[in-house]
C-alpha positions as CSV (number, residue, x, y, z in Angstrom):
1,M,11.2,-1.4,11.3
2,P,8.1,-1.6,9.3
3,E,7.8,-4.4,6.7
4,I,6.7,-4.3,3.0
5,V,2.6,-6.2,3.4
6,P,4.0,-9.8,1.2
7,K,1.6,-10.8,-1.5
8,N,0.1,-13.6,0.5
9,K,-1.4,-11.1,2.7
10,A,-2.2,-8.0,0.2
11,P,-4.9,-9.1,-2.5
12,G,-4.7,-7.6,-5.5
13,V,-0.9,-6.2,-5.3
14,D,1.8,-7.7,-7.4
15,F,4.8,-6.6,-9.7
16,C,4.9,-7.2,-13.1
17,G,7.4,-6.3,-16.4
18,V,8.0,-6.2,-19.7
19,D,11.6,-5.5,-21.5
20,E,11.3,-1.6,-21.3
21,Y,8.8,-1.2,-18.0
22,Y,8.8,-2.4,-14.5
23,Y,5.1,-2.3,-13.0
24,I,3.4,-2.3,-9.7
25,V,-0.1,-3.4,-9.9
26,R,-2.5,-2.0,-6.9
27,S,-5.8,-3.1,-7.8
28,D,-7.1,-2.6,-4.3
29,L,-6.4,1.0,-5.3
30,G,-7.7,0.8,-9.1
31,C,-4.5,1.8,-10.4
32,Y,-1.0,0.6,-11.2
33,M,2.8,2.1,-11.6
34,R,4.9,2.4,-14.5
35,S,8.6,2.9,-14.2
36,T,11.8,2.5,-16.4
37,N,14.1,1.6,-13.5
38,F,13.0,1.5,-9.7
39,H,16.2,1.7,-8.3
40,E,16.4,5.8,-9.7
41,G,12.8,5.9,-9.5
42,K,12.7,7.2,-13.3
43,D,9.7,7.7,-15.5
44,L,7.0,7.0,-12.5
45,E,3.8,7.1,-13.9
46,V,0.4,6.1,-12.9
47,F,-2.5,4.8,-14.8
48,S,-6.4,3.5,-13.7
49,L,-6.8,-0.1,-14.5
50,H,-9.8,-0.9,-16.6
51,S,-12.8,-2.4,-14.3
52,S,-12.4,-5.4,-16.2
53,C,-8.6,-5.8,-15.3
54,T,-9.0,-5.3,-11.5
55,G,-9.6,-7.8,-8.8
56,G,-6.7,-10.4,-9.9
57,D,-4.9,-12.8,-8.0
58,H,-1.9,-12.3,-9.8
59,Y,-0.8,-10.0,-12.9
60,L,2.4,-10.9,-15.1
61,A,3.2,-9.4,-18.2
62,H,4.8,-11.2,-21.4
63,E,7.9,-9.6,-23.2
64,D,5.6,-8.9,-26.6
65,D,4.0,-6.6,-24.0
66,L,0.6,-8.9,-23.3
67,F,-0.6,-8.4,-19.8
68,Y,-1.9,-11.9,-18.1
69,I,-4.6,-11.5,-15.4
70,I,-4.9,-14.6,-13.2
71,K,-8.1,-15.1,-10.9
72,G,-9.1,-18.2,-10.0
73,D,-8.5,-21.2,-12.4
74,N,-8.6,-18.8,-15.4
75,Y,-6.4,-16.0,-16.8
76,R,-7.6,-12.8,-18.9
77,R,-5.2,-11.8,-21.6
78,V,-5.3,-7.8,-22.5
79,S,-2.3,-5.8,-24.6
80,N,-3.4,-2.4,-22.1
81,M,-4.6,-2.7,-18.3
82,N,-5.8,0.7,-18.9
83,K,-8.0,0.2,-21.7
84,D,-8.5,-3.3,-21.5
85,L,-7.7,-4.0,-25.0
86,D,-7.4,-7.3,-27.3
87,A,-9.1,-9.3,-24.4
88,V,-9.0,-13.1,-24.4
89,I,-9.8,-15.6,-21.8
90,Y,-8.5,-18.7,-20.9
91,S,-8.5,-21.4,-18.3
92,L,-5.5,-22.3,-16.6
93,H,-3.8,-25.8,-17.5
94,P,-4.4,-28.1,-13.6
95,N,-0.6,-28.1,-13.4
96,C,-0.5,-24.5,-13.5
97,R,-2.7,-23.4,-10.7
98,G,-2.1,-22.8,-7.4
99,G,1.2,-20.9,-7.7
100,D,2.1,-18.2,-5.1
101,H,3.8,-16.3,-7.6
102,Y,3.9,-15.7,-11.4
103,L,6.2,-13.9,-13.8
104,S,7.6,-14.3,-17.5
105,A,10.9,-13.7,-18.4
106,F,12.9,-15.5,-21.2
107,G,10.4,-16.4,-23.3
108,S,8.8,-18.5,-21.0
109,F,6.4,-18.4,-17.9
110,Y,6.9,-19.3,-14.5
111,I,5.5,-20.6,-11.5
112,I,7.0,-20.2,-8.1
113,F,5.4,-23.0,-5.5
114,Q,7.1,-21.3,-2.5
115,K,5.9,-23.7,-0.1
116,R,7.3,-27.2,-2.2
117,G,10.5,-24.6,-3.1
118,V,10.1,-25.2,-6.6
119,Y,9.1,-23.5,-9.9
120,R,7.7,-24.8,-13.0
121,R,8.6,-23.5,-16.3
122,I,6.0,-23.5,-19.3
123,T,5.4,-22.1,-22.7
124,N,1.9,-21.7,-22.3
125,M,0.1,-21.3,-19.1
126,H,-3.2,-22.5,-21.0
127,E,-1.8,-26.3,-22.3
128,D,1.0,-26.9,-19.7
129,T,3.5,-26.7,-23.0
130,D,7.3,-27.8,-22.5
131,A,6.8,-28.2,-18.6
132,V,10.3,-28.8,-16.6
133,E,10.2,-28.3,-12.8
134,Y,13.4,-27.1,-10.6
135,T,14.0,-26.3,-7.2
136,L,14.2,-22.9,-5.8
137,H,17.7,-21.8,-5.1
138,P,17.5,-20.8,-1.3
139,T,18.7,-17.6,-1.9
140,C,15.6,-17.2,-4.1
141,K,12.8,-18.9,-2.2
142,D,11.8,-15.9,0.5
143,G,10.4,-13.0,-1.7
144,L,8.1,-11.1,-1.1
145,Y,6.7,-10.3,-5.0
146,Y,8.5,-11.7,-7.9
147,W,8.4,-10.5,-11.7
148,G,10.5,-11.1,-15.1
149,I,11.6,-9.1,-17.7
150,K,13.2,-10.5,-21.0
151,D,16.5,-11.5,-19.5
152,Y,16.4,-11.2,-15.8
153,Y,14.0,-12.6,-13.1
154,Y,13.3,-10.2,-9.8
155,F,12.0,-10.2,-6.7
156,V,11.3,-8.2,-3.7
157,K,13.7,-9.3,-0.6
158,P,12.5,-9.4,2.9
159,H,13.3,-6.3,4.8
160,D,16.7,-6.2,6.3
161,E,19.0,-3.4,7.8
162,W,19.4,-2.3,4.2
163,G,15.7,-1.2,4.2
164,V,13.4,-2.6,1.1
165,Q,15.1,-3.9,-1.8
166,Y,15.0,-6.4,-4.9
167,Y,17.1,-9.0,-6.1
168,R,18.3,-9.6,-9.8
169,C,19.4,-13.0,-11.5
170,T,19.4,-15.3,-14.4
171,N,18.6,-18.1,-13.0
172,F,16.4,-19.3,-10.0
173,H,18.1,-22.8,-9.4
174,E,21.7,-21.6,-9.8
175,N,21.5,-17.9,-8.2
176,V,23.2,-16.9,-11.3
177,D,24.4,-13.6,-11.9
178,A,23.0,-12.0,-8.8
179,V,22.9,-8.2,-8.3
180,T,20.7,-6.4,-5.0
181,Y,19.4,-3.0,-5.5
182,S,17.6,-0.5,-3.4
183,F,13.9,0.9,-4.1
184,H,13.8,4.7,-4.6
185,R,11.6,6.6,-2.1
186,D,9.3,7.4,-4.9
187,V,8.7,3.8,-5.4
188,V,8.7,2.6,-1.8
189,N,5.7,5.0,-1.3
190,M,3.5,3.3,-3.8
191,L,4.2,-0.5,-2.0
192,P,1.8,-1.7,0.4
193,G,3.1,-0.7,3.6
194,G,5.5,1.5,2.2
195,M,4.8,4.8,3.4
196,A,5.4,3.9,7.1
197,I,9.0,3.1,6.0
198,T,9.3,6.1,4.0
199,Y,7.6,8.6,6.8
200,G,7.5,5.9,10.1
201,P,5.2,3.8,11.4
202,A,1.4,4.9,12.1
203,Y,0.3,6.3,15.3
204,G,-2.8,7.6,16.9
205,K,-3.1,9.7,20.0
206,W,-5.2,12.1,21.8
207,E,-4.1,15.4,21.8
208,A,-4.9,18.0,24.0
209,I,-6.2,20.7,22.3
210,K,-7.8,23.1,25.3
211,T,-7.8,23.2,29.0
212,I,-10.0,25.3,31.1
213,S,-9.3,25.9,34.8
214,N,-12.2,27.3,37.6
215,D,-9.3,28.6,39.9
216,S,-11.9,30.3,42.1
217,N,-14.2,28.9,45.3
218,T,-17.4,28.9,43.1
219,P,-18.9,26.9,40.4
220,I,-18.6,28.4,36.6
221,V,-20.6,27.8,33.5
222,W,-18.0,27.9,30.6
223,N,-20.3,28.4,27.4
224,K,-17.9,29.2,24.6
225,K,-16.7,28.0,21.1
226,I,-13.3,26.5,20.5
227,T,-11.9,26.0,17.7
228,K,-10.0,22.7,16.1
229,K,-9.0,21.7,12.6
230,V,-10.6,18.4,11.3
231,G,-9.7,16.6,8.2
232,Y,-6.4,15.4,6.1
233,N,-3.5,17.1,6.0
234,K,-3.6,17.3,2.2
235,K,-0.7,19.9,1.8
236,E,1.7,18.4,3.5
237,M,1.0,14.6,2.3
238,S,0.5,15.8,-1.4
239,S,4.5,16.0,-1.9
240,V,4.4,12.0,-2.1
241,E,2.6,12.7,-5.8
242,H,5.2,15.2,-6.6
243,N,7.6,12.9,-8.8
244,W,4.8,10.9,-10.3
245,K,2.9,11.6,-13.1
246,I,-0.6,10.9,-12.3
247,S,-2.4,9.9,-15.6
248,M,-5.8,8.7,-14.0
249,T,-9.3,9.1,-14.2
250,A,-11.3,12.1,-13.1
251,S,-12.1,9.9,-9.9
252,Y,-8.4,10.2,-8.7
253,Q,-7.9,14.4,-8.8
254,S,-4.7,15.9,-7.3
255,G,-3.9,14.0,-3.6
256,A,-6.9,11.5,-3.9
257,L,-4.0,8.4,-4.6
258,T,-2.0,9.4,-1.4
259,E,-5.3,10.0,0.6
260,A,-6.1,6.4,-0.2
261,I,-2.5,4.8,0.1
262,A,-2.7,6.4,3.6
263,K,-5.8,5.1,4.2
264,Y,-4.7,1.3,3.3
265,Q,-1.7,2.3,5.6
266,F,-3.6,3.2,8.7
267,S,-6.1,-0.1,8.5
268,L,-2.7,-2.6,8.5
269,T,-1.3,-4.0,11.5
270,A,1.7,-2.9,13.6
271,E,3.9,-5.2,11.8
272,Y,3.5,-3.2,8.9
273,G,3.6,0.2,10.0
274,G,0.0,0.4,10.6
275,K,-2.5,1.2,13.3
276,S,-5.6,-1.4,12.7
277,V,-8.3,0.9,12.0
278,N,-10.9,2.0,9.2
279,T,-10.8,5.9,8.7
280,E,-13.3,5.7,5.7
281,Q,-16.3,7.3,8.0
282,E,-13.8,9.9,8.9
283,D,-13.8,13.5,7.0
284,W,-10.5,13.4,4.3
285,N,-11.8,16.8,2.9
286,E,-8.3,19.3,3.1
287,A,-7.8,19.6,6.7
288,T,-9.9,23.0,8.3
289,E,-10.5,24.7,11.6
290,I,-13.8,24.6,12.4
291,E,-15.8,25.9,15.5
292,E,-17.7,24.0,17.9
293,A,-19.8,25.4,20.9
294,I,-19.0,24.0,24.3
295,N,-21.3,24.2,27.1
296,L,-20.3,23.0,31.0
297,T,-20.3,23.9,34.3
298,L,-16.3,23.5,36.4
299,Q,-16.4,23.1,40.1
300,P,-14.4,25.1,42.3
301,N,-10.5,24.3,41.7
302,E,-11.6,22.0,38.7
303,K,-9.4,21.9,35.5
304,M,-11.2,20.3,32.0
305,Y,-9.0,18.6,29.5
306,I,-10.5,18.7,25.9
307,W,-8.8,16.3,23.2
308,Q,-9.0,15.3,19.4
309,Y,-7.8,12.1,18.2
310,Q,-5.6,12.0,15.4
311,L,-3.6,9.8,13.2
312,G,-0.4,10.3,11.7
313,L,3.1,8.7,10.3
314,G,6.1,9.0,11.9
315,K,6.0,13.1,12.9
316,E,3.9,14.0,10.7
317,T,-0.1,14.3,11.6
318,V,-1.9,13.0,8.4
319,L,-6.1,13.0,9.9
320,F,-7.5,15.4,12.0
321,C,-10.2,13.0,13.3
322,R,-13.9,14.3,14.7
323,D,-14.0,12.4,17.6
324,M,-13.5,14.8,21.5
325,K,-13.0,13.3,24.7
326,F,-13.8,15.9,27.9
327,T,-11.4,14.9,31.2
328,N,-10.7,16.1,34.7
329,D,-7.3,14.6,34.3
330,S,-4.2,15.5,32.1
331,T,-3.3,12.0,31.1
332,P,-4.8,11.5,27.9
333,P,-7.2,8.9,27.2
334,T,-6.4,5.5,26.0
335,D,-9.1,4.0,23.9
336,I,-9.5,4.2,20.5
337,P,-12.2,5.8,18.8
338,L,-12.3,4.2,15.5
339,P,-13.4,0.8,13.9
340,P,-11.0,-1.9,13.6
341,S,-10.3,-2.6,10.2
342,N,-10.5,-5.9,8.3
343,K,-6.7,-6.4,7.7
């Protein structure tokens, strides 16, 4: 089963929360999702990130509805990540730098240092005020993402036999009041690597779209047009967004966000349900049938197989690629015609 990409391998991806809302930040896609309940998939709305709020190493939200975007040794505090309102920039205190995860709960800020197995609690990240360090309870050490709201801590658990889940407690040190929840399918699709969990792992294959035979005893010239489908299976994949309210800029029309998530999914390694390919140069317009002229000579009793490369998730073809190959063997080609991704 594919896994969710952890924070340390997904730059720009993070979780945060305030009293009423949970957020999944996808700075890599220029947006964030807001929900009132990840388990039930309630009130799912997607917003654009303001350009000044993109590229953060960490994102956290405080109970008074302030958002903190940590980048390097500084953080930007805003009241709205969509509009970059009330922006102020501070430096992180040296003791507050280098954390693996940052969150806010119970009126304080928490910095998780996973390798050390500790977390630091402070009331001000600029001045390191009221600093105390505690050891992380073993159950709370291996989270993929952490976030908090007014009265709870949360973290995303590593994938197990129960699927993608998150954990809630009131004390990372003693693991008090622990409860486990599953993510709703519509939320899983927004997680990095989530589409492979919902639909199935990515695959790439050469599909035979035409077979030509010369059953005669003399060579023949075959000069005809063949029809092939090229582009993105937009109609099928846009169902991902059906339960999302998209409140984004004009650059993200219907289906465009799912397209961006699909590109990301294909770029991932097999561990996270990807195919390790870069599809940016492919045709991501809605799939249409096009004709292509073929001119070839077939020798007596020869067969020619025409193959097209296709990418999909689970059992669903997502992208009909432009690449074609001609072979005289019914065995599909084995090469991958797309450039490798850098993930």
